[in-house]
C-alpha positions as CSV (number, residue, x, y, z in Angstrom):
1,X,-17.3,4.6,29.3
2,X,-17.1,0.9,30.0
3,X,-18.9,-0.1,33.1
4,X,-15.8,-1.9,34.4
5,X,-14.0,1.5,34.9
6,X,-17.1,2.9,36.6
7,X,-17.2,-0.1,38.9
8,X,-13.7,0.3,40.0
9,X,-11.4,-1.4,37.5
10,X,-8.1,0.6,37.5
11,X,-6.2,-1.2,34.7
12,X,-4.8,0.7,31.8
13,X,-7.6,2.1,29.6
14,X,-7.6,1.6,25.9
15,X,-11.0,3.3,25.5
16,X,-11.9,3.9,21.9
17,X,-15.2,5.7,22.5
18,X,-14.0,8.0,25.3
19,X,-16.8,10.6,25.8
20,X,-17.1,13.5,28.2
21,X,-18.5,11.3,30.9
22,X,-15.6,8.9,30.4
23,X,-13.1,11.8,30.8
24,X,-14.7,12.8,34.0
25,X,-14.4,9.2,35.4
26,X,-10.8,9.0,34.4
27,X,-10.0,12.3,36.1
28,X,-12.0,11.4,39.2
29,X,-10.3,8.1,39.6
30,X,-6.9,9.5,38.5
31,X,-6.6,7.0,35.8
32,X,-4.4,7.4,32.7
33,X,-5.6,6.9,29.1
34,X,-3.6,4.5,27.0
35,X,-4.4,5.0,23.4
36,X,-2.9,2.3,21.2
37,X,-2.7,3.4,17.6
38,X,-0.9,0.7,15.6
39,X,-3.6,-1.9,15.8
40,X,-6.1,0.6,14.5
41,X,-3.8,1.6,11.6
42,X,-3.9,-2.0,10.5
43,X,-7.7,-1.9,10.4
44,X,-8.1,1.6,8.8
45,X,-8.5,0.5,5.2
46,X,-11.1,-2.1,6.1
47,X,-13.0,0.3,8.3
48,X,-13.1,3.0,5.6
49,X,-14.1,0.4,2.9
50,X,-16.9,-0.9,5.2
51,X,-18.3,2.6,5.9
52,X,-17.8,4.2,2.5
53,X,-15.0,6.3,3.9
54,X,-17.3,7.8,6.6
55,X,-15.8,6.3,9.7
56,X,-13.0,4.3,11.2
57,X,-11.8,3.3,14.6
58,X,-8.7,5.3,14.0
59,X,-10.8,8.5,13.6
60,X,-12.7,7.6,16.8
61,X,-9.4,7.2,18.6
62,X,-8.3,10.6,17.4
63,X,-11.4,12.2,18.8
64,X,-10.9,10.4,22.1
65,X,-7.2,11.5,22.4
66,X,-8.1,15.1,21.6
67,X,-10.8,15.0,24.2
68,X,-8.4,13.5,26.8
69,X,-5.7,16.0,26.0
70,X,-8.1,18.9,26.3
71,X,-9.1,17.7,29.7
72,X,-5.5,17.0,30.9
73,X,-6.1,13.3,31.4
74,X,-2.6,11.7,31.7
75,X,-1.8,9.9,28.5
76,X,0.5,6.9,28.5
77,X,2.3,5.4,25.5
78,X,0.8,2.0,24.9
79,X,1.6,-0.9,22.7
80,X,-0.7,-3.0,20.6
81,X,2.2,-5.3,20.0
82,X,0.4,-8.6,20.5
83,X,0.3,-10.1,17.0
84,X,2.6,-10.7,14.0
85,X,1.2,-7.5,12.5
86,X,2.5,-5.3,15.2
87,X,5.8,-6.7,16.5
88,X,7.4,-5.2,19.6
89,X,9.8,-2.3,18.8
90,X,7.8,-0.9,15.9
91,X,5.4,1.4,17.8
92,X,7.4,4.6,17.6
93,X,5.1,5.8,14.7
94,X,2.5,6.5,17.4
95,X,4.4,9.6,18.6
96,X,3.5,11.3,15.3
97,X,-0.2,10.6,15.8
98,X,-0.1,11.9,19.4
99,X,1.7,15.0,18.3
100,X,-0.8,15.6,15.4
101,X,-3.8,14.9,17.7
102,X,-3.1,17.9,20.0
103,X,-0.2,16.9,22.2
104,X,2.7,18.4,20.2
105,X,6.0,16.7,20.0
106,X,7.3,17.1,23.5
107,X,4.2,15.9,25.3
108,X,3.9,13.1,22.8
109,X,7.4,11.9,23.7
110,X,6.8,12.3,27.4
111,X,4.0,9.7,27.2
112,X,6.7,7.0,27.1
113,X,8.6,8.2,30.2
114,X,7.3,9.1,33.7
115,X,3.6,8.5,33.0
116,X,4.5,5.1,31.8
117,X,6.7,4.4,34.8
118,X,3.8,5.4,37.1
119,X,1.5,3.1,35.3
120,X,3.8,0.1,35.4
121,X,4.1,0.3,39.2
122,X,3.8,3.4,41.4
123,X,7.0,2.5,43.2
124,X,9.0,2.1,39.9
125,X,9.1,5.9,39.4
126,X,12.0,5.9,41.8
127,X,14.1,3.6,39.6
128,X,12.9,4.2,36.0
129,X,11.3,6.9,33.9
130,X,14.0,9.6,34.0
131,X,17.8,10.0,33.7
132,X,19.1,10.4,37.2
133,X,21.8,9.0,39.4
134,X,20.7,5.7,40.9
135,X,18.1,4.9,38.3
136,X,18.3,2.2,35.6
137,X,20.3,3.4,32.6
138,X,18.1,2.4,29.8
139,X,18.7,5.0,27.0
140,X,18.1,5.4,23.3
141,X,19.5,8.0,20.9
142,X,18.6,9.2,17.5
143,X,20.5,11.3,15.0
144,X,18.1,14.2,14.9
145,X,16.0,16.2,17.3
146,X,12.7,14.3,18.1
147,X,11.3,17.4,19.7
148,X,11.2,19.0,16.3
149,X,10.5,15.8,14.3
150,X,9.0,12.9,16.4
151,X,9.5,10.5,13.5
152,X,13.2,10.5,14.6
153,X,12.0,8.0,17.2
154,X,11.4,5.5,14.4
155,X,15.2,5.6,13.5
156,X,16.9,4.6,16.8
157,X,20.7,4.6,16.4
158,X,21.9,3.8,20.0
159,X,20.5,1.6,22.8
160,X,21.8,1.2,26.3
161,X,20.1,-1.3,28.5
162,X,21.0,-1.6,32.2
163,X,24.1,0.5,31.6
164,X,25.4,-1.7,28.8
165,X,25.5,-0.5,25.2
166,X,23.6,-3.1,23.1
167,X,23.4,-1.1,19.8
168,X,25.6,1.7,18.5
169,X,24.9,2.8,14.9
170,X,26.0,6.4,15.5
171,X,28.9,7.8,13.5
172,X,31.7,8.9,15.7
173,X,32.7,12.6,15.2
174,X,35.9,13.3,13.4
């Protein structure tokens, strides 16, 4: 557990080496865990080559996520979208990792909604994070059922932003 969190830092936590003590600190401070997968996917081959296939940061992250899930630490969908290798809008592949690492599809999908709204700003939960009257109408749709196949989130067909349709690739029923 980084000393900054122990000292009172309450920023999002991208902790790779989350151990049992770290889990206790996150729970005690009511802090979420924000695992970002895509940046580590990009490093996986090099990590495995460098360690003779024994270790990688992605495997460390899997262990950390499983530990956090088992302890009921709130998990928030994060983005490593800060470079040309991981452009914004390409992180939906993370849902499959979260689901495989112990969350299941529904909880994996939920990481991008209310927990994320709470993390952004505690007051924002009243205006974002769920579909309700009076909240911002930012909506996406996919053709299949993402609670059965989370990879559907990688194939967005419809986007509504602020109540305005900005993309509609759905086929109208006949």
